[in-house]
C-alpha positions as CSV (number, residue, x, y, z in Angstrom):
1,X,-63.7,167.7,121.9
2,X,-66.0,164.9,123.2
3,X,-64.6,162.5,120.8
4,X,-61.0,163.4,121.6
5,X,-61.6,163.0,125.2
6,X,-63.5,159.7,124.9
7,X,-61.2,158.1,122.4
8,X,-57.9,159.5,123.1
9,X,-57.5,161.1,126.7
10,X,-59.5,158.5,128.6
11,X,-57.7,155.3,127.0
12,X,-54.4,157.0,127.6
13,X,-54.9,156.4,131.3
14,X,-53.9,152.8,130.8
15,X,-50.5,153.3,129.4
16,X,-49.8,156.1,131.7
17,X,-50.6,153.8,134.7
18,X,-48.4,151.3,133.2
19,X,-45.5,153.5,132.8
20,X,-45.9,154.7,136.4
21,X,-45.8,151.2,137.6
22,X,-42.8,150.2,135.4
23,X,-40.8,153.4,136.5
24,X,-41.6,152.8,140.2
25,X,-38.5,151.7,142.3
26,X,-38.5,148.1,143.4
27,X,-38.3,149.1,147.0
28,X,-41.6,150.7,147.1
29,X,-43.8,147.5,146.4
30,X,-41.5,144.8,145.6
31,X,-40.4,143.5,142.4
32,X,-42.8,140.7,142.0
33,X,-45.7,142.8,143.0
34,X,-44.9,145.6,140.7
35,X,-44.4,143.0,137.8
36,X,-47.7,141.4,138.6
37,X,-49.4,144.7,138.6
38,X,-47.9,145.7,135.3
39,X,-49.0,142.4,133.8
40,X,-52.5,143.0,135.1
41,X,-52.6,146.5,133.6
42,X,-51.4,145.2,130.4
43,X,-54.1,142.5,130.4
44,X,-56.9,145.0,131.2
45,X,-55.5,147.2,128.3
46,X,-55.4,144.4,125.9
47,X,-59.0,143.1,126.8
48,X,-60.3,146.7,126.5
49,X,-58.5,147.1,123.1
50,X,-60.2,143.9,122.1
51,X,-63.6,145.5,123.0
52,X,-62.8,148.7,121.0
53,X,-61.8,146.6,118.1
54,X,-65.3,144.8,118.1
55,X,-67.0,148.1,118.5
56,X,-65.2,149.8,115.8
57,X,-65.9,146.7,113.3
58,X,-69.6,146.8,114.3
59,X,-69.7,150.6,113.6
60,X,-67.8,150.3,110.4
61,X,-70.2,147.7,109.1
62,X,-73.0,150.0,109.9
63,X,-71.4,152.7,107.9
64,X,-70.7,155.1,110.7
65,X,-68.0,157.6,109.6
66,X,-66.6,157.9,113.0
67,X,-65.6,154.3,113.3
68,X,-61.8,155.2,113.1
69,X,-62.1,156.8,116.5
70,X,-62.4,153.4,118.0
71,X,-59.3,152.1,116.2
72,X,-57.4,155.2,117.7
73,X,-58.7,154.0,121.2
74,X,-57.4,150.4,120.3
75,X,-53.9,151.5,119.4
76,X,-53.5,153.5,122.7
77,X,-54.9,150.6,124.9
78,X,-52.7,147.9,123.4
79,X,-49.4,149.9,124.3
80,X,-48.8,148.1,127.6
81,X,-49.6,144.5,126.0
82,X,-47.1,145.2,123.3
83,X,-44.4,146.4,125.5
84,X,-45.0,143.2,127.8
85,X,-44.6,141.1,124.6
86,X,-41.5,142.9,123.5
87,X,-40.0,142.6,126.8
88,X,-40.8,138.8,127.0
89,X,-39.0,138.2,123.7
């Protein structure tokens, strides 16, 4: 349960916050502020995803059988960054 909490539930906070910001009406905080906040959350998620990739790679080289959990965290954390990239195209 500790691994699921650490590598799945806690990283899923970033996409949840991104979704809440994206679904918020523009009148609440303004379109520009809402967009900047969404980009900030996506950037934080992307940087955290980069950190989990590094940790997973280090653990994989050391032969840790649980290194795959770090990749799970990476996939969850980069969801907002991928959405921002898709929207920009």
